[in-house]
A tleap script that builds the chain and sets N, CA, C and O, in Angstrom:
source leaprc.protein.ff14SB
mol = sequence {
  NMET LYS VAL LEU ILE PRO GLY PRO LEU ARG
  SER TYR THR GLN GLU ARG GLU VAL GLU ALA
  GLY GLY ALA THR LEU ALA ALA LEU LEU ASP
  ASP LEU GLU ARG GLN PHE SER GLY ILE ARG
  PHE ARG MET VAL ASP GLU GLN GLU ARG LEU
  ARG PRO HIE VAL ARG PHE PHE VAL ASN GLY
  ARG GLN VAL PHE ASP LEU GLN THR ALA LEU
  ARG PRO GLY ASP GLU LEU SER ILE VAL GLN
  ALA LEU SER GLY CGLY
}
set mol.1.N position { 0.832 -1.172 0.000 }
set mol.1.CA position { 0.000 0.000 0.000 }
set mol.1.C position { 0.877 1.235 0.000 }
set mol.1.O position { 2.030 1.188 0.430 }
set mol.2.N position { 0.335 2.327 -0.478 }
set mol.2.CA position { 1.071 3.581 -0.553 }
set mol.2.C position { 1.102 4.232 0.830 }
set mol.2.O position { 0.082 4.334 1.512 }
set mol.3.N position { 2.307 4.673 1.227 }
set mol.3.CA position { 2.499 5.364 2.503 }
set mol.3.C position { 3.138 6.712 2.201 }
set mol.3.O position { 4.215 6.777 1.609 }
set mol.4.N position { 2.474 7.783 2.609 }
set mol.4.CA position { 2.994 9.139 2.413 }
set mol.4.C position { 3.807 9.521 3.647 }
set mol.4.O position { 3.298 9.497 4.767 }
set mol.5.N position { 5.071 9.874 3.431 }
set mol.5.CA position { 6.030 10.132 4.504 }
set mol.5.C position { 6.190 11.640 4.703 }
set mol.5.O position { 6.434 12.363 3.737 }
set mol.6.N position { 6.055 12.126 5.946 }
set mol.6.CA position { 6.243 13.565 6.189 }
set mol.6.C position { 7.724 13.945 6.116 }
set mol.6.O position { 8.603 13.098 6.269 }
set mol.7.N position { 7.977 15.211 5.884 }
set mol.7.CA position { 9.337 15.716 5.761 }
set mol.7.C position { 10.288 15.292 6.875 }
set mol.7.O position { 11.409 14.878 6.583 }
set mol.8.N position { 9.876 15.382 8.156 }
set mol.8.CA position { 10.807 15.015 9.226 }
set mol.8.C position { 11.246 13.548 9.216 }
set mol.8.O position { 12.256 13.212 9.833 }
set mol.9.N position { 10.514 12.674 8.535 }
set mol.9.CA position { 10.886 11.256 8.491 }
set mol.9.C position { 11.558 10.864 7.174 }
set mol.9.O position { 11.949 9.710 7.000 }
set mol.10.N position { 11.693 11.793 6.269 }
set mol.10.CA position { 12.273 11.461 4.965 }
set mol.10.C position { 13.761 11.164 5.030 }
set mol.10.O position { 14.320 10.608 4.085 }
set mol.11.N position { 14.414 11.525 6.133 }
set mol.11.CA position { 15.829 11.154 6.258 }
set mol.11.C position { 15.972 9.635 6.333 }
set mol.11.O position { 17.043 9.097 6.049 }
set mol.12.N position { 14.898 8.943 6.714 }
set mol.12.CA position { 14.913 7.482 6.750 }
set mol.12.C position { 14.635 6.883 5.374 }
set mol.12.O position { 15.276 5.910 4.977 }
set mol.13.N position { 13.690 7.458 4.654 }
set mol.13.CA position { 13.213 6.851 3.406 }
set mol.13.C position { 13.823 7.467 2.153 }
set mol.13.O position { 13.913 6.804 1.119 }
set mol.14.N position { 14.233 8.704 2.231 }
set mol.14.CA position { 14.724 9.468 1.078 }
set mol.14.C position { 13.627 9.704 0.037 }
set mol.14.O position { 13.908 10.182 -1.062 }
set mol.15.N position { 12.407 9.377 0.373 }
set mol.15.CA position { 11.265 9.510 -0.549 }
set mol.15.C position { 10.067 10.070 0.198 }
set mol.15.O position { 9.941 9.886 1.408 }
set mol.16.N position { 9.183 10.757 -0.530 }
set mol.16.CA position { 7.954 11.238 0.102 }
set mol.16.C position { 6.845 10.205 0.048 }
set mol.16.O position { 5.824 10.355 0.719 }
set mol.17.N position { 7.034 9.162 -0.740 }
set mol.17.CA position { 6.043 8.098 -0.857 }
set mol.17.C position { 6.780 6.762 -0.968 }
set mol.17.O position { 7.709 6.617 -1.762 }
set mol.18.N position { 6.350 5.790 -0.159 }
set mol.18.CA position { 6.948 4.456 -0.203 }
set mol.18.C position { 5.832 3.414 -0.215 }
set mol.18.O position { 4.665 3.739 0.002 }
set mol.19.N position { 6.198 2.178 -0.466 }
set mol.19.CA position { 5.261 1.060 -0.418 }
set mol.19.C position { 5.557 0.220 0.819 }
set mol.19.O position { 6.717 -0.049 1.130 }
set mol.20.N position { 4.511 -0.192 1.520 }
set mol.20.CA position { 4.653 -1.073 2.682 }
set mol.20.C position { 3.389 -1.907 2.772 }
set mol.20.O position { 2.374 -1.580 2.157 }
set mol.21.N position { 3.453 -2.983 3.537 }
set mol.21.CA position { 2.297 -3.856 3.661 }
set mol.21.C position { 2.072 -4.275 5.094 }
set mol.21.O position { 2.965 -4.196 5.938 }
set mol.22.N position { 0.854 -4.723 5.348 }
set mol.22.CA position { 0.495 -5.229 6.659 }
set mol.22.C position { -1.011 -5.239 6.807 }
set mol.22.O position { -1.705 -4.393 6.243 }
set mol.23.N position { -1.517 -6.197 7.567 }
set mol.23.CA position { -2.962 -6.316 7.783 }
set mol.23.C position { -3.474 -5.322 8.822 }
set mol.23.O position { -4.673 -5.051 8.893 }
set mol.24.N position { -2.555 -4.778 9.630 }
set mol.24.CA position { -2.914 -3.778 10.639 }
set mol.24.C position { -1.906 -2.635 10.562 }
set mol.24.O position { -0.866 -2.757 9.916 }
set mol.25.N position { -2.221 -1.531 11.223 }
set mol.25.CA position { -1.282 -0.416 11.280 }
set mol.25.C position { 0.019 -0.874 11.929 }
set mol.25.O position { 1.098 -0.501 11.468 }
set mol.26.N position { -0.062 -1.672 12.987 }
set mol.26.CA position { 1.149 -2.173 13.654 }
set mol.26.C position { 2.007 -2.973 12.686 }
set mol.26.O position { 3.221 -2.776 12.638 }
set mol.27.N position { 1.407 -3.865 11.921 }
set mol.27.CA position { 2.157 -4.684 10.965 }
set mol.27.C position { 2.776 -3.822 9.868 }
set mol.27.O position { 3.901 -4.075 9.437 }
set mol.28.N position { 2.048 -2.810 9.418 }
set mol.28.CA position { 2.590 -1.914 8.403 }
set mol.28.C position { 3.794 -1.153 8.952 }
set mol.28.O position { 4.796 -0.998 8.254 }
set mol.29.N position { 3.708 -0.675 10.199 }
set mol.29.CA position { 4.837 0.036 10.791 }
set mol.29.C position { 6.029 -0.901 10.983 }
set mol.29.O position { 7.178 -0.476 10.862 }
set mol.30.N position { 5.762 -2.168 11.280 }
set mol.30.CA position { 6.847 -3.155 11.358 }
set mol.30.C position { 7.515 -3.319 9.998 }
set mol.30.O position { 8.738 -3.437 9.916 }
set mol.31.N position { 6.715 -3.327 8.929 }
set mol.31.CA position { 7.280 -3.438 7.590 }
set mol.31.C position { 8.109 -2.198 7.250 }
set mol.31.O position { 9.177 -2.314 6.648 }
set mol.32.N position { 7.628 -1.026 7.628 }
set mol.32.CA position { 8.421 0.186 7.407 }
set mol.32.C position { 9.745 0.096 8.158 }
set mol.32.O position { 10.787 0.480 7.627 }
set mol.33.N position { 9.709 -0.409 9.386 }
set mol.33.CA position { 10.934 -0.558 10.179 }
set mol.33.C position { 11.901 -1.534 9.503 }
set mol.33.O position { 13.111 -1.308 9.497 }
set mol.34.N position { 11.371 -2.608 8.940 }
set mol.34.CA position { 12.208 -3.579 8.252 }
set mol.34.C position { 12.926 -2.920 7.063 }
set mol.34.O position { 14.092 -3.202 6.787 }
set mol.35.N position { 12.204 -2.047 6.378 }
set mol.35.CA position { 12.777 -1.380 5.202 }
set mol.35.C position { 13.660 -0.191 5.564 }
set mol.35.O position { 14.661 0.074 4.899 }
set mol.36.N position { 13.276 0.533 6.640 }
set mol.36.CA position { 13.934 1.796 6.989 }
set mol.36.C position { 14.220 1.799 8.495 }
set mol.36.O position { 13.471 2.383 9.278 }
set mol.37.N position { 15.281 1.159 8.872 }
set mol.37.CA position { 15.630 0.957 10.279 }
set mol.37.C position { 15.599 2.268 11.077 }
set mol.37.O position { 16.194 3.272 10.685 }
set mol.38.N position { 14.883 2.220 12.211 }
set mol.38.CA position { 14.797 3.367 13.114 }
set mol.38.C position { 13.556 4.213 12.957 }
set mol.38.O position { 13.256 5.021 13.836 }
set mol.39.N position { 12.819 4.056 11.864 }
set mol.39.CA position { 11.673 4.929 11.603 }
set mol.39.C position { 10.514 4.682 12.582 }
set mol.39.O position { 9.831 5.625 12.980 }
set mol.40.N position { 10.293 3.422 12.967 }
set mol.40.CA position { 9.138 3.089 13.819 }
set mol.40.C position { 9.212 3.792 15.174 }
set mol.40.O position { 8.199 4.267 15.686 }
set mol.41.N position { 10.408 3.856 15.752 }
set mol.41.CA position { 10.557 4.476 17.069 }
set mol.41.C position { 10.200 5.960 17.042 }
set mol.41.O position { 9.850 6.519 18.081 }
set mol.42.N position { 10.277 6.593 15.911 }
set mol.42.CA position { 9.883 7.995 15.795 }
set mol.42.C position { 8.371 8.163 15.837 }
set mol.42.O position { 7.869 9.272 16.023 }
set mol.43.N position { 7.628 7.037 15.659 }
set mol.43.CA position { 6.163 7.099 15.616 }
set mol.43.C position { 5.482 6.367 16.768 }
set mol.43.O position { 4.352 6.695 17.131 }
set mol.44.N position { 6.165 5.376 17.347 }
set mol.44.CA position { 5.595 4.532 18.400 }
set mol.44.C position { 6.586 4.499 19.557 }
set mol.44.O position { 7.783 4.302 19.347 }
set mol.45.N position { 6.085 4.696 20.797 }
set mol.45.CA position { 6.996 4.730 21.944 }
set mol.45.C position { 7.262 3.337 22.515 }
set mol.45.O position { 6.805 2.331 21.972 }
set mol.46.N position { 8.011 3.298 23.624 }
set mol.46.CA position { 8.417 2.040 24.240 }
set mol.46.C position { 7.242 1.240 24.798 }
set mol.46.O position { 7.356 0.027 24.973 }
set mol.47.N position { 6.127 1.890 25.077 }
set mol.47.CA position { 4.927 1.228 25.593 }
set mol.47.C position { 3.946 0.860 24.482 }
set mol.47.O position { 2.783 0.550 24.742 }
set mol.48.N position { 4.434 0.899 23.239 }
set mol.48.CA position { 3.608 0.571 22.070 }
set mol.48.C position { 2.410 1.510 21.920 }
set mol.48.O position { 1.326 1.090 21.516 }
set mol.49.N position { 2.619 2.773 22.246 }
set mol.49.CA position { 1.600 3.804 22.045 }
set mol.49.C position { 2.055 4.728 20.928 }
set mol.49.O position { 3.243 5.004 20.766 }
set mol.50.N position { 1.081 5.195 20.167 }
set mol.50.CA position { 1.385 6.172 19.123 }
set mol.50.C position { 1.893 7.446 19.787 }
set mol.50.O position { 1.315 7.908 20.770 }
set mol.51.N position { 2.940 7.996 19.270 }
set mol.51.CA position { 3.472 9.247 19.837 }
set mol.51.C position { 2.468 10.368 19.609 }
set mol.51.O position { 1.827 10.425 18.560 }
set mol.52.N position { 2.328 11.265 20.591 }
set mol.52.CA position { 1.280 12.296 20.511 }
set mol.52.C position { 1.459 13.297 19.376 }
set mol.52.O position { 0.479 13.917 18.964 }
set mol.53.N position { 2.656 13.478 18.860 }
set mol.53.CA position { 2.885 14.463 17.794 }
set mol.53.C position { 2.756 13.866 16.392 }
set mol.53.O position { 2.986 14.556 15.399 }
set mol.54.N position { 2.391 12.589 16.312 }
set mol.54.CA position { 2.248 11.922 15.018 }
set mol.54.C position { 0.791 11.533 14.812 }
set mol.54.O position { 0.148 11.006 15.720 }
set mol.55.N position { 0.277 11.791 13.623 }
set mol.55.CA position { -1.102 11.431 13.279 }
set mol.55.C position { -1.062 10.491 12.077 }
set mol.55.O position { -0.219 10.621 11.189 }
set mol.56.N position { -2.000 9.539 12.076 }
set mol.56.CA position { -2.101 8.563 10.989 }
set mol.56.C position { -3.480 8.686 10.361 }
set mol.56.O position { -4.492 8.716 11.062 }
set mol.57.N position { -3.512 8.756 9.044 }
set mol.57.CA position { -4.761 8.854 8.303 }
set mol.57.C position { -4.798 7.738 7.263 }
set mol.57.O position { -3.909 7.626 6.419 }
set mol.58.N position { -5.837 6.920 7.340 }
set mol.58.CA position { -6.046 5.856 6.366 }
set mol.58.C position { -7.166 6.309 5.453 }
set mol.58.O position { -8.300 6.497 5.894 }
set mol.59.N position { -6.850 6.484 4.185 }
set mol.59.CA position { -7.821 6.975 3.198 }
set mol.59.C position { -8.483 8.269 3.666 }
set mol.59.O position { -9.676 8.478 3.449 }
set mol.60.N position { -7.695 9.139 4.313 }
set mol.60.CA position { -8.185 10.430 4.766 }
set mol.60.C position { -8.880 10.432 6.110 }
set mol.60.O position { -9.294 11.490 6.582 }
set mol.61.N position { -9.019 9.274 6.741 }
set mol.61.CA position { -9.700 9.165 8.043 }
set mol.61.C position { -8.657 8.911 9.116 }
set mol.61.O position { -7.870 7.970 9.010 }
set mol.62.N position { -8.645 9.757 10.168 }
set mol.62.CA position { -7.653 9.592 11.226 }
set mol.62.C position { -7.918 8.314 12.014 }
set mol.62.O position { -9.061 7.999 12.346 }
set mol.63.N position { -6.842 7.584 12.307 }
set mol.63.CA position { -6.938 6.370 13.112 }
set mol.63.C position { -6.063 6.542 14.346 }
set mol.63.O position { -5.064 7.261 14.324 }
set mol.64.N position { -6.460 5.865 15.428 }
set mol.64.CA position { -5.804 6.062 16.719 }
set mol.64.C position { -5.268 4.776 17.324 }
set mol.64.O position { -4.707 4.804 18.419 }
set mol.65.N position { -5.423 3.660 16.646 }
set mol.65.CA position { -5.134 2.357 17.234 }
set mol.65.C position { -4.197 1.562 16.331 }
set mol.65.O position { -4.422 1.461 15.125 }
set mol.66.N position { -3.143 0.997 16.924 }
set mol.66.CA position { -2.212 0.172 16.154 }
set mol.66.C position { -2.871 -1.063 15.561 }
set mol.66.O position { -2.352 -1.641 14.606 }
set mol.67.N position { -3.998 -1.472 16.109 }
set mol.67.CA position { -4.685 -2.668 15.609 }
set mol.67.C position { -5.712 -2.353 14.515 }
set mol.67.O position { -6.477 -3.229 14.113 }
set mol.68.N position { -5.731 -1.118 14.040 }
set mol.68.CA position { -6.625 -0.749 12.939 }
set mol.68.C position { -6.340 -1.629 11.730 }
set mol.68.O position { -5.195 -1.741 11.293 }
set mol.69.N position { -7.380 -2.252 11.192 }
set mol.69.CA position { -7.230 -3.134 10.027 }
set mol.69.C position { -6.974 -2.308 8.769 }
set mol.69.O position { -7.551 -1.236 8.582 }
set mol.70.N position { -6.101 -2.826 7.917 }
set mol.70.CA position { -5.771 -2.188 6.650 }
set mol.70.C position { -6.027 -3.158 5.512 }
set mol.70.O position { -5.972 -4.376 5.679 }
set mol.71.N position { -6.311 -2.579 4.339 }
set mol.71.CA position { -6.495 -3.382 3.119 }
set mol.71.C position { -5.416 -2.996 2.113 }
set mol.71.O position { -4.887 -1.886 2.178 }
set mol.72.N position { -5.083 -3.885 1.192 }
set mol.72.CA position { -4.000 -3.606 0.241 }
set mol.72.C position { -4.169 -2.308 -0.550 }
set mol.72.O position { -3.165 -1.669 -0.866 }
set mol.73.N position { -5.376 -1.895 -0.878 }
set mol.73.CA position { -5.579 -0.685 -1.665 }
set mol.73.C position { -5.636 0.600 -0.863 }
set mol.73.O position { -5.811 1.676 -1.434 }
set mol.74.N position { -5.492 0.507 0.456 }
set mol.74.CA position { -5.552 1.697 1.312 }
set mol.74.C position { -4.345 2.596 1.080 }
set mol.74.O position { -3.325 2.171 0.539 }
set mol.75.N position { -4.486 3.841 1.501 }
set mol.75.CA position { -3.379 4.795 1.480 }
set mol.75.C position { -3.202 5.317 2.895 }
set mol.75.O position { -4.163 5.768 3.518 }
set mol.76.N position { -1.985 5.258 3.399 }
set mol.76.CA position { -1.683 5.757 4.736 }
set mol.76.C position { -0.902 7.052 4.609 }
set mol.76.O position { 0.121 7.109 3.928 }
set mol.77.N position { -1.396 8.095 5.275 }
set mol.77.CA position { -0.667 9.360 5.362 }
set mol.77.C position { -0.193 9.517 6.795 }
set mol.77.O position { -0.979 9.416 7.738 }
set mol.78.N position { 1.080 9.762 6.946 }
set mol.78.CA position { 1.652 10.023 8.269 }
set mol.78.C position { 1.907 11.523 8.354 }
set mol.78.O position { 2.551 12.102 7.480 }
set mol.79.N position { 1.399 12.143 9.409 }
set mol.79.CA position { 1.515 13.599 9.569 }
set mol.79.C position { 2.147 13.877 10.919 }
set mol.79.O position { 1.739 13.293 11.923 }
set mol.80.N position { 3.126 14.751 10.961 }
set mol.80.CA position { 3.726 15.153 12.225 }
set mol.80.C position { 3.254 16.558 12.554 }
set mol.80.O position { 3.307 17.464 11.722 }
set mol.81.N position { 2.787 16.720 13.796 }
set mol.81.CA position { 2.311 18.018 14.252 }
set mol.81.C position { 3.486 18.963 14.410 }
set mol.81.O position { 4.592 18.554 14.764 }
set mol.82.N position { 3.231 20.217 14.146 }
set mol.82.CA position { 4.233 21.256 14.345 }
set mol.82.C position { 3.987 21.912 15.696 }
set mol.82.O position { 2.841 22.064 16.119 }
set mol.83.N position { 5.052 22.295 16.364 }
set mol.83.CA position { 4.890 22.982 17.638 }
set mol.83.C position { 5.940 24.088 17.712 }
set mol.83.O position { 6.842 24.179 16.880 }
set mol.84.N position { 5.795 24.890 18.699 }
set mol.84.CA position { 6.738 25.976 18.872 }
set mol.84.C position { 5.997 27.281 19.119 }
set mol.84.O position { 4.775 27.300 19.260 }
set mol.85.N position { 6.731 28.337 19.167 }
set mol.85.CA position { 6.070 29.585 19.474 }
set mol.85.C position { 6.573 30.721 18.671 }
set mol.85.O position { 6.100 31.846 18.828 }
savepdb mol mol.pdb
quit
């Protein structure tokens, strides 16, 4: 499935769009980690929780759970929140 990578994570992928697979969001992130070592930790913490500054959208709908089911034709957009003052 197509995965859209935000600018802050492109140092891992060198691309704004990559292909990854998995039946759940967790499995897809594992596949991204297999392809691009270190990327998963930037999105998921040590307690297997999504980091608060990262948002995941499947086909334009925000998802909040690593166990969210995915289909091969889905598109995942990863968005990192901006902060500062």
